[in-house]
C-alpha positions, 0 to 999 in steps of 0.5 A: 596216777602220780603221787609223792613217795612220801605219801607212802611212808607210814602207810599201813600194809595189810595182808588178806588176813590182817595187818603186816606193819607200816611202810618205813622206806622204799627201795628202787633200782638204780638202773630203771628207777623202778620201785621194787620193794616197800620196806615194811616195819612189822613192829612187835608182830615178828620181833620188829623185823623188817620185810620186803613187799613187792608191787607184784603183791600189791592189790591196791593203794588207798591214799585216803585211808593210808593203806596198802593192800596186798594179796599175801597172808600174814604167814607168807610174810612171816616165813619169808627170807630174812633180809637185813635192811641195814645192809645193801640188798644184793641181787643174790638176796633178791633172787631168794626173795622172788623165788620164795614168792614165785614172783617174776624176775623183773631184771630179766627182760626188756621192759621195766618189769621184765616182760611188761611195763607194769607189774602183774598183780597175780593173786598169791592165794594159791601159791605155795611159798617155800624157803630153804634153810640157806635162805633163812640165814643172813648172808655173812659174805659181803653183798655183791651186784647191788642195784637197790637204793633207798629213797630216804638215803638218796634224799638230800643228794646234790644235783649238778647241772651241766654248768654247776650245782642247782640244788638237792633232792628233796622228794620223789614223784612216782607212777602208782600204775607202773611203780616207777619213779618219774621225777626227782623234786629238786630244791633250788633255793640254795642254788640261786636267790629266789629259787624254788622246787623244780621237777627233774625227770629220771630220764634226764639223769645222766650220772648218779654217783651213789657214793658221791652223793650226787646226781647229774644232768646235762641240762643247764642251770638257766634251762632248769631255772626257767622251766614251768613252775611246779606246785607241789600242793597240786596234783600233777597232771598229764597236761603239766607233764606234756608242757614240761617235756615240750619245754625241754624238747624231750619225748614223754615216757608215756609214749614208751609205756604204750609201746606195748608188752611181750609174752613168751611161751614154750609149747613142746619144743617150739618157742613163741613170743607175742608182741602187742604193738602201739597200734594195738596189732599183735605180732606172733614170732617163732624163731625167725618167722613172724606173723601179724595176728590180729588188731585188738579192739579200738577200746584198748588203745583208747584206754591205754591213753588213760594213766591207769588203763594199761595197769588195769588191762595188763593181766587180761592182755597177757592172757589174750596174748598167750591164747593167741600163741596157743591158737597159732601153734595149733594151726601153723 
C-alpha cells in the first residue's frame, strides 16, 4: 500500500516487550530510494539517544493506532551500536549495525533488498546480537561512502525540469510492502500561477545534487503541468498510477517488482542459485548449467498482482526456492 512518509513521523515504535520510542525521521538510500531505517528517538529511556530500526525488523505498521511493531526486544535495541544521527551515516557504520542484528546487507545483490525486491521479515527472537567495543564507540574519523539521506533534509529541495524550475519537494509517497519511496510530492505553486501538487516518480529523477540542493528530471514543465491531477487527501490507487505512467509513456515499477526473486545457496563445494521468473517458473543454476525446475501454482502470480501479495509470500517463496536447490543438488 502507498502511504505518505509524513504518516510515520511521531509513530510509536514497539518492541516485543515494550515501547522503544517514536519515529523522528526516515533514512533512504540515494541510489535506489529504498527506506533503510526509521530513526527512532528513545526519549529518556536511554538518555535521549536515537537508534536505527531497519524494515527487516518491522513486523507490521498500524496507521490507525500510529504504531510500528518490531520483532526486537528492548535489550537488543539498547545494546545496539551507537549511531550519531547528527552526522552522515557511512557504509562503515551501516556494516556495524547490520552485522549486530545479523541483517542481510541490502547493498549486496541486484534487487532493492539485496537478493529480493522486499525485506524479509525474519524473526529476531532467537538471534544473539553481539557488538564489539569498537562498534560501541562513535567514529572520530570523517565518514566515507555516504549513501543515506534524511527525508526531512530533502524536503524543500528545488525541482528542475528539462526547461526550468517547477517547484520544490514537499513530501514523499512510499510503498509499505517494498519499503521504497515511489514518488516525490512536488509543490508547483511557486513555479507557475495556479500551480498545484504533482507526483514525480523517483524513477524519473535523472540527477540529484545533494549539496545543491536540487533534484532534476528530463520531463518538461508543460508535461508536468498537464499531468493527471493528484489529490493528496485521497488514497493513491494502482489505477491512478497506471494512468500517470501511461500519460508519461513510462513502464510501471510494479512490472519490475514482479520480475521475481533470486536466492543463493552453497552445498558442500557446489554453489547454486534459484530464480523465480515473472511467469512463476523457477530456474535452478549451478555455474554455467541451468535447469528449468517447476512452475509454481497459478495462485502465486495472481497474488503477486495484489500490492501486498509479494511481501506476504516473500518468506514462503524463499524457503521453497532453497528446498528446490537442495532437491536438485541431491539428484543432479
